[in-house]
C-alpha positions in Angstrom: 104.1 64.0 -31.6 103.2 67.2 -33.4 99.5 66.1 -33.6 99.6 65.1 -29.9 100.8 68.6 -28.9 98.2 70.3 -31.1 95.4 68.1 -29.7 96.6 68.8 -26.1 96.7 72.6 -26.8 93.2 72.5 -28.4 91.8 70.5 -25.6 93.2 72.9 -23.0 91.8 75.9 -24.9 88.3 74.3 -25.1 88.4 73.3 -21.4 89.6 76.8 -20.4 86.8 78.5 -22.5 84.1 76.2 -21.0 85.4 77.0 -17.5 85.3 80.7 -18.3 81.7 80.4 -19.6 80.6 78.3 -16.7 81.8 80.8 -14.1 79.0 82.6 -12.2 76.3 80.2 -13.5 75.2 79.5 -9.9 73.5 81.8 -7.5 72.5 81.5 -3.8 70.0 83.7 -2.1 68.6 84.4 1.4 65.3 86.4 1.4 63.4 87.4 4.6 60.1 89.1 4.1 56.6 89.9 5.3 53.4 88.4 4.0 49.9 89.9 3.6 47.1 87.3 3.6 44.4 87.8 0.9 41.7 85.9 2.9 40.8 84.2 6.1 41.5 80.5 6.6 38.5 78.5 7.7 36.8 81.6 9.3 39.9 82.4 11.3 41.4 85.8 10.5 45.1 85.8 9.7 47.4 88.7 10.7 50.3 89.8 8.6 53.0 87.1 8.6 56.7 86.9 8.2 59.2 84.3 7.0 62.2 83.5 4.9 63.4 81.5 1.9 66.8 80.2 0.9 67.3 79.1 -2.7 69.9 78.1 -5.2 69.7 78.9 -8.9 71.5 77.7 -12.0 71.6 79.7 -15.2 70.6 77.3 -18.0 70.8 80.2 -20.5 72.3 83.7 -20.1 69.1 85.3 -18.8 67.1 82.2 -17.7 67.7 80.2 -14.5 66.1 77.3 -12.8 65.8 77.5 -9.0 65.0 75.3 -6.0 64.9 76.1 -2.3 63.2 75.9 1.1 60.9 78.4 2.9 59.2 79.0 6.2 56.3 81.4 6.8 54.3 82.1 10.0 51.0 83.8 10.4 49.3 84.6 13.8 45.6 83.7 13.9 43.2 86.1 15.6 41.7 85.3 19.0 40.0 82.0 19.7 40.9 80.0 16.6 40.5 76.2 16.8 39.6 76.7 20.5 43.0 78.1 21.4 43.8 81.8 22.2 47.4 81.7 20.9 47.7 79.7 17.7 49.9 80.2 14.7 49.8 78.9 11.1 53.1 77.8 9.7 53.7 77.0 6.1 56.9 75.2 5.3 58.3 73.3 2.4 60.1 73.5 -0.9 60.1 75.9 -3.9 61.1 75.4 -7.5 60.7 77.1 -10.8 62.2 79.4 -13.4 63.4 83.0 -13.4 63.9 85.3 -16.3 66.4 88.2 -15.9 65.6 91.4 -17.9 68.8 93.5 -18.3 68.2 97.2 -18.1 71.1 98.0 -20.5 73.5 99.4 -18.0 74.5 97.6 -14.8 74.2 97.5 -11.8 70.4 97.3 -12.1 68.3 94.6 -13.8 64.8 93.3 -13.4 63.4 89.7 -13.0 60.2 87.8 -13.1 59.7 84.2 -11.9 57.1 81.5 -11.8 57.1 78.1 -10.2 55.6 75.7 -7.7 55.7 75.0 -4.0 55.6 71.7 -2.3 54.5 72.8 1.2 52.3 71.9 4.1 50.4 73.7 6.9 51.0 73.3 10.7 48.7 74.9 13.2 50.7 75.3 16.4 50.2 76.8 19.9 52.9 78.0 22.3 52.4 75.2 24.9 51.8 71.9 23.1 53.4 72.4 19.7 51.6 71.1 16.6 47.8 71.0 17.0 47.0 70.2 13.3 49.2 69.2 10.4 48.5 68.6 6.7 50.4 66.5 4.2 52.7 68.2 1.7 51.1 69.2 -1.6 51.6 71.3 -4.6 50.8 75.0 -4.9 52.1 77.8 -7.1 53.7 81.2 -7.0 54.7 84.1 -9.3 56.9 87.1 -8.6 59.1 89.8 -9.8 61.4 92.5 -8.7 64.7 94.3 -9.2 68.3 93.2 -8.8 71.0 95.7 -7.7 74.7 94.6 -7.8 76.2 96.5 -4.8 79.5 94.7 -4.9 81.0 92.4 -7.5 78.9 89.2 -7.6 76.7 90.4 -4.7 73.1 91.6 -5.2 70.2 93.1 -3.3 66.9 91.8 -4.7 63.6 93.4 -3.5 60.8 91.1 -4.7 57.0 91.1 -4.7 55.4 87.6 -4.9 51.9 86.0 -4.9 51.6 82.5 -3.4 48.7 80.1 -3.4 48.5 76.7 -1.6 45.4 74.5 -0.7 45.8 71.6 1.7 43.5 69.1 3.5 43.7 68.1 7.2 41.3 66.5 9.6 39.5 68.1 12.6 37.6 65.6 14.8 37.6 63.0 11.9 36.1 65.6 9.5 38.2 66.4 6.5 38.7 70.2 6.0 40.3 71.9 3.0 42.1 75.2 3.6 43.5 77.7 1.1 46.3 80.1 1.9 46.8 82.9 -0.5 49.1 85.9 0.2 51.3 88.6 -1.3 54.8 88.6 0.1 57.4 91.3 0.0 61.0 90.6 0.8 64.5 91.9 0.2 67.0 89.1 -0.7 70.7 89.1 -0.6 72.3 86.9 -3.4 75.7 85.9 -4.5 76.8 84.4 -7.8 79.6 81.9 -8.2 
C-alpha cells in the first residue's frame, strides 16, 4: 500500500509538471495586411492589394514553433485586363512552416523570423460573372519576420514584413499560361497564446 501511495503521488507530480510545461504551447493569430506586387502578371499591372491570414502555431521547442493556416489576398488589375474593365486577382489557400522567436532579454518585446510554404491558387474574377479563370492549387514559398509585443498577458501585437512567391498554370482559350505572383506584404497581427 505504501508503494501504491508513492507511485500515485509520483504520477500526479509528473502529470502536473507536464501540464504546467505544456501550458501556452499553442498560439492563434489573425493578421490583416496590405500587399505590394513586385511585378506585373501576364502584362496586366497589379495595384496594391489587401488580405488576411489566420493561423495556429504549436511550440515544439521553447523558441521554435510549427504553424499552419489559411489566407486570402486580393489585387485589382489595371484597366482592360483579360478583356474586362473590372477584374480582380484573388490568391487563396493554405500556409505552413516554422517560426523562430528571438527573445530580446526583457519582455514584453521579442522578434521572430519564419519560413514556409503556401498551397494556394489564383482566381481571376469580375464583379458581374464571378470567376473568369481559375488555376489549380500548387506550392509556393514565403519568408518573413517582425516584432512581437505583449500588450496584455498572453495577448500580442505582431507587425510583420513578408515576401511571398507563387507560380501557377491556367488555360486561356485552350492555351496554357503560367503566371507568377510575387509580393511583399505588411500586416499587423493580433495573437493569443493558450
